[in-house]
N, CA, C and O atoms as a GROMACS GRO file, in nm:
protein
  212
    1UNK      N    1   7.100  11.111   9.198
    1UNK     CA    2   7.240  11.138   9.208
    1UNK      C    3   7.351  11.065   9.142
    1UNK      O    4   7.394  10.953   9.169
    2UNK      N    5   7.406  11.178   9.018
    2UNK     CA    6   7.507  11.146   8.963
    2UNK      C    7   7.625  11.085   9.030
    2UNK      O    8   7.643  11.089   9.152
    3UNK      N    9   7.737  11.009   8.910
    3UNK     CA   10   7.825  10.986   8.966
    3UNK      C   11   7.937  11.120   9.054
    3UNK      O   12   8.011  11.087   9.146
    4UNK      N   13   7.931  11.225   9.018
    4UNK     CA   14   8.000  11.360   9.071
    4UNK      C   15   7.957  11.381   9.152
    4UNK      O   16   8.015  11.396   9.260
    5UNK      N   17   7.831  11.393   9.131
    5UNK     CA   18   7.754  11.464   9.319
    5UNK      C   19   7.813  11.326   9.413
    5UNK      O   20   7.905  11.329   9.495
    6UNK      N   21   7.745  11.230   9.382
    6UNK     CA   22   7.844  11.106   9.524
    6UNK      C   23   7.971  11.097   9.552
    6UNK      O   24   8.003  11.037   9.654
    7UNK      N   25   8.072  11.154   9.469
    7UNK     CA   26   8.189  11.151   9.505
    7UNK      C   27   8.185  11.284   9.577
    7UNK      O   28   8.251  11.310   9.678
    8UNK      N   29   8.121  11.348   9.528
    8UNK     CA   30   8.117  11.506   9.592
    8UNK      C   31   8.088  11.442   9.726
    8UNK      O   32   8.167  11.406   9.814
    9UNK      N   33   7.998  11.438   9.720
    9UNK     CA   34   7.891  11.410   9.867
    9UNK      C   35   7.985  11.340  10.029
    9UNK      O   36   7.981  11.357  10.151
   10UNK      N   37   8.080  11.241   9.904
   10UNK     CA   38   8.141  11.064  10.006
   10UNK      C   39   8.237  11.169  10.063
   10UNK      O   40   8.246  11.193  10.183
   11UNK      N   41   8.331  11.251   9.934
   11UNK     CA   42   8.426  11.351  10.012
   11UNK      C   43   8.420  11.418  10.204
   11UNK      O   44   8.482  11.419  10.311
   12UNK      N   45   8.238  11.483  10.104
   12UNK     CA   46   8.238  11.630  10.256
   12UNK      C   47   8.202  11.479  10.362
   12UNK      O   48   8.260  11.471  10.470
   13UNK      N   49   8.136  11.402  10.332
   13UNK     CA   50   8.100  11.316  10.465
   13UNK      C   51   8.202  11.201  10.508
   13UNK      O   52   8.182  11.137  10.611
   14UNK      N   53   8.328  11.176  10.414
   14UNK     CA   54   8.410  11.160  10.536
   14UNK      C   55   8.525  11.233  10.601
   14UNK      O   56   8.612  11.188  10.675
   15UNK      N   57   8.507  11.348  10.561
   15UNK     CA   58   8.618  11.423  10.594
   15UNK      C   59   8.523  11.536  10.679
   15UNK      O   60   8.575  11.646  10.700
   16UNK      N   61   8.432  11.521  10.712
   16UNK     CA   62   8.346  11.556  10.783
   16UNK      C   63   8.315  11.727  10.765
   16UNK      O   64   8.282  11.820  10.839
   17UNK      N   65   8.339  11.711  10.656
   17UNK     CA   66   8.271  11.865  10.572
   17UNK      C   67   8.139  11.924  10.550
   17UNK      O   68   8.108  12.042  10.529
   18UNK      N   69   8.044  11.784  10.562
   18UNK     CA   70   7.925  11.814  10.531
   18UNK      C   71   7.805  11.936  10.674
   18UNK      O   72   7.688  11.973  10.665
   19UNK      N   73   7.924  11.962  10.797
   19UNK     CA   74   7.823  12.084  10.869
   19UNK      C   75   7.909  12.234  10.840
   19UNK      O   76   7.868  12.336  10.896
   20UNK      N   77   8.036  12.240  10.746
   20UNK     CA   78   8.028  12.339  10.768
   20UNK      C   79   7.972  12.412  10.612
   20UNK      O   80   7.907  12.345  10.532
   21UNK      N   81   8.020  12.602  10.578
   21UNK     CA   82   7.974  12.667  10.538
   21UNK      C   83   8.051  12.646  10.432
   21UNK      O   84   8.170  12.621  10.454
   22UNK      N   85   7.981  12.653  10.237
   22UNK     CA   86   7.984  12.639  10.162
   22UNK      C   87   8.220  12.731  10.148
   22UNK      O   88   8.328  12.691  10.104
   23UNK      N   89   8.161  12.866  10.223
   23UNK     CA   90   8.346  12.858  10.216
   23UNK      C   91   8.464  12.860  10.337
   23UNK      O   92   8.582  12.896  10.339
   24UNK      N   93   8.338  12.786  10.469
   24UNK     CA   94   8.417  12.674  10.482
   24UNK      C   95   8.525  12.511  10.440
   24UNK      O   96   8.632  12.457  10.466
   25UNK      N   97   8.408  12.495  10.366
   25UNK     CA   98   8.494  12.388  10.265
   25UNK      C   99   8.500  12.412  10.147
   25UNK      O  100   8.449  12.329  10.072
   26UNK      N  101   8.574  12.555  10.080
   26UNK     CA  102   8.617  12.521  10.007
   26UNK      C  103   8.799  12.574  10.044
   26UNK      O  104   8.894  12.543   9.972
   27UNK      N  105   8.808  12.671  10.188
   27UNK     CA  106   8.892  12.691  10.217
   27UNK      C  107   8.989  12.548  10.294
   27UNK      O  108   9.103  12.572  10.334
   28UNK      N  109   8.946  12.446  10.302
   28UNK     CA  110   8.957  12.344  10.415
   28UNK      C  111   9.005  12.271  10.264
   28UNK      O  112   9.085  12.179  10.259
   29UNK      N  113   8.940  12.332  10.146
   29UNK     CA  114   8.978  12.180   9.998
   29UNK      C  115   9.090  12.236   9.904
   29UNK      O  116   9.165  12.199   9.815
   30UNK      N  117   9.045  12.389  10.001
   30UNK     CA  118   9.206  12.436   9.915
   30UNK      C  119   9.363  12.373   9.955
   30UNK      O  120   9.439  12.325   9.871
   31UNK      N  121   9.396  12.387  10.117
   31UNK     CA  122   9.473  12.373  10.179
   31UNK      C  123   9.475  12.249  10.170
   31UNK      O  124   9.590  12.217  10.141
   32UNK      N  125   9.411  12.161  10.180
   32UNK     CA  126   9.468  11.948  10.187
   32UNK      C  127   9.468  12.013  10.019
   32UNK      O  128   9.347  12.036  10.010
   33UNK      N  129   9.501  12.037   9.942
   33UNK     CA  130   9.514  11.972   9.814
   33UNK      C  131   9.627  12.074   9.761
   33UNK      O  132   9.690  12.042   9.660
   34UNK      N  133   9.650  12.177   9.818
   34UNK     CA  134   9.793  12.270   9.853
   34UNK      C  135   9.874  12.162   9.928
   34UNK      O  136   9.992  12.136   9.901
   35UNK      N  137   9.817  12.112  10.006
   35UNK     CA  138   9.946  12.026  10.136
   35UNK      C  139   9.988  11.922  10.093
   35UNK      O  140  10.100  11.880  10.122
   36UNK      N  141   9.902  11.860  10.012
   36UNK     CA  142   9.928  11.747   9.962
   36UNK      C  143   9.982  11.730   9.813
   36UNK      O  144  10.035  11.629   9.767
   37UNK      N  145   9.958  11.849   9.749
   37UNK     CA  146  10.040  11.863   9.607
   37UNK      C  147  10.122  11.939   9.671
   37UNK      O  148  10.088  12.055   9.648
   38UNK      N  149  10.245  11.936   9.763
   38UNK     CA  150  10.339  12.062   9.799
   38UNK      C  151  10.427  11.894   9.779
   38UNK      O  152  10.511  11.869   9.693
   39UNK      N  153  10.348  11.746   9.946
   39UNK     CA  154  10.367  11.655  10.011
   39UNK      C  155  10.411  11.558   9.866
   39UNK      O  156  10.517  11.497   9.871
   40UNK      N  157  10.346  11.551   9.770
   40UNK     CA  158  10.399  11.467   9.635
   40UNK      C  159  10.502  11.566   9.510
   40UNK      O  160  10.562  11.526   9.410
   41UNK      N  161  10.495  11.655   9.548
   41UNK     CA  162  10.560  11.729   9.414
   41UNK      C  163  10.766  11.688   9.544
   41UNK      O  164  10.869  11.643   9.494
   42UNK      N  165  10.748  11.724   9.685
   42UNK     CA  166  10.897  11.683   9.776
   42UNK      C  167  10.902  11.551   9.735
   42UNK      O  168  11.017  11.509   9.747
   43UNK      N  169  10.804  11.444   9.680
   43UNK     CA  170  10.895  11.317   9.715
   43UNK      C  171  10.954  11.266   9.585
   43UNK      O  172  11.056  11.198   9.571
   44UNK      N  173  10.849  11.323   9.467
   44UNK     CA  174  10.930  11.308   9.348
   44UNK      C  175  11.016  11.341   9.290
   44UNK      O  176  11.063  11.286   9.190
   45UNK      N  177  11.067  11.475   9.365
   45UNK     CA  178  11.203  11.573   9.367
   45UNK      C  179  11.331  11.466   9.427
   45UNK      O  180  11.424  11.396   9.387
   46UNK      N  181  11.258  11.513   9.562
   46UNK     CA  182  11.340  11.374   9.632
   46UNK      C  183  11.352  11.266   9.583
   46UNK      O  184  11.473  11.248   9.598
   47UNK      N  185  11.306  11.158   9.525
   47UNK     CA  186  11.338  11.090   9.446
   47UNK      C  187  11.466  11.103   9.322
   47UNK      O  188  11.557  11.021   9.311
   48UNK      N  189  11.450  11.212   9.246
   48UNK     CA  190  11.504  11.286   9.188
   48UNK      C  191  11.646  11.262   9.183
   48UNK      O  192  11.704  11.195   9.098
   49UNK      N  193  11.703  11.328   9.292
   49UNK     CA  194  11.792  11.362   9.364
   49UNK      C  195  11.841  11.269   9.396
   49UNK      O  196  11.963  11.281   9.388
   50UNK      N  197  11.794  11.130   9.446
   50UNK     CA  198  11.867  10.996   9.527
   50UNK      C  199  11.860  10.917   9.431
   50UNK      O  200  11.889  10.799   9.450
   51UNK      N  201  11.813  10.970   9.283
   51UNK     CA  202  11.911  10.906   9.116
   51UNK      C  203  11.967  10.889   9.083
   51UNK      O  204  12.025  10.783   9.062
   52UNK      N  205  11.984  10.998   9.055
   52UNK     CA  206  12.110  11.043   9.012
   52UNK      C  207  12.265  11.012   9.058
   52UNK      O  208  12.298  11.008   9.177
   53UNK      N  209  12.342  10.995   8.966
   53UNK     CA  210  12.437  10.926   9.024
   53UNK      C  211  12.592  10.972   9.090
   53UNK      O  212  12.665  10.886   9.140
   0.00000   0.00000   0.00000
């Protein structure tokens, strides 16, 4: 098992995705990364608005 396969395995085990089908894991990962990306984007935009004089 190489490094990338190990990280994918740990991701699946940590979030309990190992019991899902491939398409369910894909949907969960898609929604998870879209949600976290939106949160990060909101924080970055908010920080730039607060710093403006």
